[in-house]
C-alpha positions as CSV (number, residue, x, y, z in Angstrom):
1,M,-0.1,0.2,0.0
2,R,1.4,3.3,-0.9
3,P,1.8,6.1,2.1
4,Q,-1.0,8.3,2.1
5,P,0.0,12.1,0.8
6,S,-0.5,13.4,4.7
7,A,1.9,10.8,5.5
8,L,4.7,12.0,3.2
9,K,4.2,15.1,4.0
10,S,4.7,14.4,7.5
11,E,7.9,11.8,6.8
12,D,9.0,15.2,4.6
13,H,8.8,17.6,7.7
14,K,10.3,15.3,9.5
15,Q,13.4,14.7,7.6
16,Q,13.8,18.4,7.6
17,A,13.2,19.0,10.9
18,F,16.3,16.5,11.7
19,R,18.3,18.5,8.8
20,D,17.6,21.4,10.7
21,E,18.3,20.5,14.0
22,V,22.5,19.0,12.5
23,I,22.5,22.7,10.7
24,R,22.3,24.2,13.7
25,L,24.0,22.3,16.0
26,Y,27.2,22.7,13.8
27,E,26.4,26.5,13.2
28,H,26.3,27.6,17.2
29,E,30.3,26.2,17.2
30,P,29.1,25.5,21.2
31,D,31.8,25.0,24.2
32,L,30.8,22.4,27.0
33,H,29.2,25.0,28.4
34,E,27.2,25.6,26.1
35,L,26.4,22.7,24.7
36,P,24.0,20.5,26.5
37,A,21.0,23.8,26.2
38,L,21.7,23.1,22.5
39,L,21.6,19.3,22.5
40,F,18.3,19.6,25.3
41,E,16.5,22.1,22.2
42,S,17.0,19.1,19.6
43,V,16.0,15.7,21.4
44,A,13.2,17.9,22.1
45,A,12.4,18.9,18.1
46,L,12.7,15.0,16.9
47,T,11.5,12.9,19.4
48,D,8.6,15.2,21.3
49,C,10.0,14.5,24.7
50,D,9.0,16.4,27.6
51,L,12.4,16.4,29.4
52,S,15.9,16.0,28.6
53,G,19.2,15.0,29.9
54,Y,22.5,15.3,29.2
55,T,25.5,13.3,31.2
56,E,29.0,13.3,31.2
57,L,31.3,11.2,33.1
58,H,34.8,12.0,33.4
59,Q,36.3,8.1,33.6
60,A,39.3,9.0,35.3
61,S,38.2,11.3,38.3
62,G,34.6,9.2,38.5
63,E,33.2,13.2,38.4
64,C,30.0,13.4,37.0
65,R,27.8,16.0,35.7
66,A,24.4,15.5,35.1
67,L,21.9,18.1,33.5
68,L,18.0,18.7,32.4
69,S,16.6,20.3,30.1
70,E,13.9,21.1,33.1
71,Q,15.0,21.4,37.0
72,G,11.7,21.2,38.8
73,D,12.1,21.4,42.8
74,P,16.0,20.9,43.2
75,G,15.5,18.9,46.2
76,M,13.4,16.8,44.9
77,R,15.9,16.1,41.9
78,A,18.3,15.7,44.0
79,A,17.0,13.0,46.2
80,W,16.0,10.7,43.3
81,A,19.6,11.5,41.8
82,Q,21.1,10.3,45.0
83,A,19.0,7.5,44.9
84,F,19.3,6.8,41.1
85,A,23.1,7.0,41.4
86,G,23.4,5.2,45.1
87,R,21.2,1.7,44.8
88,H,20.0,1.2,41.2
89,M,22.5,2.5,38.7
90,Q,25.0,-0.1,38.8
91,G,22.1,-2.7,38.4
92,H,21.9,-3.3,34.4
93,P,24.0,-2.2,32.0
94,F,21.4,0.1,30.8
95,W,21.4,2.5,33.9
96,E,24.3,2.4,33.9
97,Y,24.5,4.0,30.2
98,D,27.2,1.4,29.4
99,P,28.8,2.1,26.3
100,A,29.6,-1.2,25.4
101,F,26.0,-2.1,26.0
102,F,24.0,0.7,23.9
103,G,26.9,0.7,21.2
104,E,26.0,3.0,18.1
105,C,22.4,2.8,19.2
106,A,19.4,4.6,20.4
107,L,17.7,2.3,23.5
108,R,14.3,2.8,24.9
109,E,13.2,0.9,28.2
110,S,10.9,-0.7,26.6
111,D,13.5,-2.0,24.2
112,V,14.9,-3.7,27.6
113,F,12.6,-4.4,29.6
114,S,8.6,-5.3,28.9
115,H,6.0,-3.1,30.9
116,D,5.5,-5.7,33.9
117,E,9.1,-5.8,34.2
118,F,9.7,-2.1,34.2
119,M,7.3,-1.9,37.0
120,A,8.1,-4.4,39.1
121,L,11.7,-3.0,39.2
122,P,12.9,-0.7,42.0
123,V,14.3,1.8,40.2
124,A,10.8,2.2,39.1
125,R,9.1,2.4,42.0
126,E,11.8,4.6,43.8
127,V,13.3,7.1,41.4
128,W,11.1,6.8,38.0
129,L,7.4,7.1,39.1
130,P,8.0,9.4,42.0
131,S,9.4,11.8,39.2
132,R,7.0,11.5,37.5
133,L,9.0,10.1,34.4
134,H,8.3,6.1,32.9
135,R,9.8,6.6,29.2
136,L,13.5,6.8,28.8
137,M,15.8,6.6,25.9
138,A,19.1,7.6,25.1
139,V,22.5,7.2,23.1
140,V,25.8,6.8,24.8
141,M,28.8,8.3,23.2
142,Q,32.6,7.4,24.5
143,H,35.4,9.6,23.8
144,D,38.9,10.6,25.5
145,G,38.2,9.3,28.8
146,Y,34.4,10.6,29.0
147,V,31.3,8.7,28.6
148,V,28.3,11.1,27.4
149,T,24.7,10.3,27.4
150,V,22.1,12.5,25.8
151,A,18.6,10.9,26.4
152,G,14.7,12.0,26.0
153,L,12.6,11.4,28.9
154,R,8.6,11.1,29.0
155,I,5.9,11.3,32.1
156,A,4.1,8.9,33.1
157,G,1.0,8.5,31.2
158,S,3.1,9.2,28.3
159,P,2.8,7.0,24.8
160,P,6.0,4.7,24.7
161,F,9.0,6.3,22.4
162,S,8.4,5.5,18.9
163,D,10.8,3.5,16.4
164,G,10.6,6.9,14.5
165,D,11.3,8.5,17.3
166,R,14.3,5.6,18.0
167,E,15.7,6.5,14.3
168,R,16.1,9.7,14.7
169,L,18.1,10.2,17.7
170,Q,20.0,7.5,16.7
171,A,20.8,9.4,13.3
172,L,21.6,12.4,15.4
173,R,24.2,10.6,17.4
174,P,26.8,10.5,15.1
175,H,26.8,14.6,15.0
176,V,26.1,14.8,18.5
177,L,29.4,12.9,19.2
178,R,31.6,15.1,16.6
179,C,30.2,18.6,18.2
180,Y,31.3,17.1,21.4
181,R,34.9,16.3,20.2
182,Q,34.5,19.8,19.0
183,A,32.8,21.3,22.2
184,Q,36.2,19.6,23.9
185,Q,39.1,21.4,21.7
186,R,36.8,25.0,22.0
187,T,36.7,24.5,25.9
188,V,40.8,23.7,26.2
189,A,41.5,26.5,23.6
190,R,39.8,29.5,25.4
191,L,42.2,28.4,28.3
192,G,45.0,31.3,28.9
193,P,48.5,30.6,29.7
194,A,47.6,31.6,33.4
195,Q,45.4,28.8,33.7
196,R,47.3,26.1,31.6
197,L,50.2,26.7,34.1
198,R,48.3,26.5,37.0
199,L,46.8,22.6,35.2
200,A,50.0,22.2,34.4
201,F,51.6,22.8,37.3
202,P,49.0,22.9,40.8
203,A,52.0,23.4,43.6
204,L,52.9,26.4,42.2
205,T,51.8,29.2,44.8
206,P,49.2,32.3,43.5
207,R,52.2,34.6,43.6
208,Q,54.5,32.2,41.6
209,L,52.0,31.7,39.2
210,E,51.6,35.0,38.1
211,V,55.3,35.4,37.9
212,C,55.3,32.3,35.6
213,G,52.3,34.1,33.4
214,W,54.5,36.8,33.3
215,L,57.8,35.0,32.1
216,A,55.5,33.1,29.6
217,Q,55.2,36.7,28.2
218,G,58.4,37.2,27.8
219,K,59.2,39.9,29.9
220,S,62.5,40.7,31.9
221,N,63.0,40.3,35.7
222,E,63.4,44.1,35.7
223,D,60.0,44.9,34.3
224,I,58.5,41.3,36.2
225,A,59.9,43.3,39.3
226,A,58.3,47.1,38.1
227,I,54.8,45.4,37.6
228,L,54.8,43.3,40.9
229,G,56.3,46.0,42.7
230,V,59.7,43.9,44.4
231,S,62.7,43.9,43.6
232,V,64.8,42.3,41.1
233,E,66.2,39.5,43.7
234,T,62.5,38.7,45.0
235,V,62.0,37.6,41.1
236,K,65.4,35.7,40.7
237,V,64.3,33.9,43.9
238,H,61.1,33.4,42.4
239,A,62.1,31.7,39.5
240,R,64.2,29.7,40.4
241,V,61.7,28.2,42.7
242,I,59.7,27.9,39.7
243,Y,61.9,26.2,37.7
244,D,62.6,23.8,40.7
245,K,59.3,23.0,41.1
246,T,58.3,22.5,37.6
247,G,61.5,20.3,36.6
248,V,61.8,22.6,33.6
249,E,64.8,25.2,32.7
250,G,64.7,28.6,32.0
251,R,61.5,30.7,31.0
252,H,61.8,29.3,27.2
253,A,60.6,26.1,28.8
254,V,57.8,28.0,30.7
255,S,56.7,30.0,27.8
256,A,56.2,26.6,25.7
257,I,54.4,24.8,28.3
258,A,52.0,28.0,28.5
259,H,51.1,27.9,25.2
260,T,50.5,24.2,24.7
261,M,47.3,22.9,24.4
262,P,47.2,20.4,27.6
263,P,46.1,16.8,26.1
264,V,42.8,16.4,27.4
265,A,43.3,13.2,29.3
266,Q,45.6,15.0,31.5
267,L,43.4,17.7,32.6
268,P,40.6,17.4,35.1
269,P,36.6,17.4,34.3
270,L,36.7,19.6,31.6
271,W,32.9,21.1,32.1
272,T,34.9,22.5,35.3
273,L,37.4,24.8,33.6
274,R,36.7,28.4,33.3
275,E,37.6,31.0,30.5
276,A,40.7,31.8,31.5
277,A,40.5,35.7,30.0
278,A,39.9,37.7,33.0
279,E,43.2,35.4,35.1
280,R,45.9,36.8,32.6
281,P,48.3,39.2,34.0
282,A,47.9,42.4,33.0
283,A,49.8,44.1,30.2
């Protein structure tokens, strides 16, 4: 049977909506702070979900940030999140957002559990239903020490996510992963010399980092002394301590570190990093 004109029009509309969302993601060129809000809009537009979720796990430290498009009551959300992470998240690879379990697919709770099985789960009784959420569909991505999950959620009483919803979220996944990689790069690129030095050498004191920043800018000891209002000998003492603590030899090595992008794998969770323009020593 041939599709009816209205069905064709609807499908054309969905395909155009998908193209529009992909273009929008790339056009905005987000960093990690801006990316979740853009993804919330895209997931809502493509799956007609009630809430969108974004979870980012830094595997080296175990730190995680979990965001929802609408936070609701902060106290209740915090209690549900604690119950989920503390008692239920490790109960099944679906709840763990295990990249190996999800692969490159979008998965719904109905792909993994029957309705009766889901309703009998402790996580459903203690987390999902009290939060008035029932339907969940997610994609999981792994990149350079991070696991990122993007999800659509529907409130209790809503219909299940359709096969079309799943296909669109799954088709969005490679674009989300590419945008995430680019967002990581933009976030790191916006670090100023002072913050790169702080990340590379956490043992340095604020004053030593300040001296480091000026050394990295090619200032002489006399210039730094005048800027800081101290003697040249004091600057020399700071420089010797800096070279000893960092294990580098001379201001050229300090400058190279300050102007080199640190490897992402060696950095703390990238979403905790702030743009460092305001932290650079004043010229």
